[in-house]
N, C-alpha and C positions, 0 to 999 in steps of 0.2 A: 542621330543613329540610326544607323543601315539596321534593317529587315535580316542581311546571313546575321548580325551578332547579337538578333532579339528573338531569335527560336535556337531552341534547344530541340534536343528528342523525345519524343519521336516525330513532332509538326516538322524539323526538320525533313527526317526523311519523304515523308507526306510531300514536303514543299518538291524537290528535286526531283521526286518520281512522277509528281504532278508535269512539272515543266519538262522532264523529259519523255515522256506518252503522250498529253495529250487528257489522259483520264481523268472522270469527274472524279469527281469525293466520294461519292454513293461507290463508284466501283473501285478506286483505294480503300477504304473504308472498312468496304465487305470484301477484301481479296483475303483467298484461303490459298497457304501454302499448298497447296495439290493445284490449284490452277497453274502457278509458275513452273513453268519450265523452265531455268535457265542456261540449261546447255544447250537448247533449241533457238534460245531466244528471243521468249514472249512469255506475255501473260494467255489465259483462253479467260473467255468473261461468259461471263451464261447467261441465260435470257433473263433472268431475276437479278442478275445488277444488271442490266443497261439499262440503258431511258428507252432505247427504241423495243426493248426485250426479243432482240434476238440474239442467236449464240456470236461468238468472234475472237477474235486474235487482237493484241495490241505488240508489236513488235518492241523490244527494249533495246537502246543504246547501249553503250558502251557503259557508260556512267551510273544507266540505273540499275544493268547488272551488279555493279560492283557497291549500288545503296542497298539493294537487296540482301546483296550478301553481308551488310554487313548491320541487320534488322539479329538480332537477340530472337531463336525462338524460345519459345514460353512450351515447355512440356504438357504436354496433353491438349493445346488449346490448338486448333485448324486457322486462325485468323492469323494476318501479318503482323498486321494491329488489334491487338485483344485490346479487352476492356481492361485498365488497370484494377477495377474493383471485381470481375466475375473474364478471369480468361477463356473463357466458354461463350463467350458475346465482343461482338467486336468494336470495337472502341467507338463512340456516340457522342465524347463531350469534347469534339473538334472544332466548334465554332465559340467553345472559350477562348481556346490555346490562340485558335486562330486570333480574334478579336486581342487580345493579350499581348499579340507578338505584333501587329498592326501600329496599334497604341506605344507598345515602347519602342518602336520605329520611327513613331513622329509621322506617320504616312497616313493619308486622308485616307477613311473609308474604302477600302476593297475588300471584292469579294473573291471570295476563292477562287470561282468562275475564271477572273481576269488572269488565273495563272493559263487554261486553255486558250485564251485569244491570246497570254503571249509568247505562247508555241506556236500555233497557226502564223503567228505575224514573225514571228523569226523564222519559219519556214519558208513563207513567202520572199522576204527579202533576203534570203538565201538562194533564191531563184525556183523556187519549188514551184512545180505549175497548182492552179488551185483542185482540180481533179485529184490530185494526188494529195494535195495535205486533205481535200474531203474524206479521201478513204483511211486516210490516218487519224484524223480525228472522227469520222465512226459518224459524219454528219448523211442525212439522209438526202438534204437537197443544196445543192452546191450554193444557192439564196442564202445559208448559211455560215460556210465558211465563206462566203463575201463578207457577211459583217463580222467574224472572226479576225476574220486576216488584215489586221491595220499596220500601214506603211507607216516610218517616220518622215518628219518631214526632212531630217538628212538625209533619209534613204531615197526619197525622192529626188531631192538636189541631185545624188550623186549620179540616180539613172540619168536623170533627163541633163547633167553637162557630158553624157555619153554621148550627147547629139554632136557635140562641135567634131567630135573627130569621125563619125560619120557621115556627115556634110562636106566636110572638107576632103571625106575618100572619095567620094564619086565628080562630077557635075551638075549642077544643080537642077539642070533637066531631068536628069534621071531619075533623080530622088522626090520631086516637088509634081513628079508627073503617074505615079503613084496610082492606081483606078481602081474603084472595089466593084464587085462585083455588078452592082446596081449602075454603074457610070457607062 
């Protein structure tokens, strides 16, 4: 069974939002409607719900905007993902929902944080530079971004195969004699 067939609302929306924004689980679960700026295309993050304790924003893809629009609002609740037992609190039963979906899909144990790694990796494989990915992921240090941005073997093979066309287009002596600054 695939993960997509093992997930139901609200887990489906939580996963899609994570994949399309790179948001942390805590940022998504504690998200308030007042912080969602659909028309402007971003979400405000307060210092209280960010790991680095700084105010920030997260840009929304078209899909993320559609996902947010599809989430029903609970009258009187400030939360995008309210607790099913008490709408005045945000959802905290996430680990149980995630574990069940992973188990039903037959996937080896994966943490929700894997979605942040996936977002960073997909951005890298699509050509985004590490500095931009660092900003999108709201990392403090580029080293963290480098740990998050995994390239698939298929992607690495595709990139290295481009060398054929580069090396065929220029005489060998021009391409081999690039010198570093210290040479």
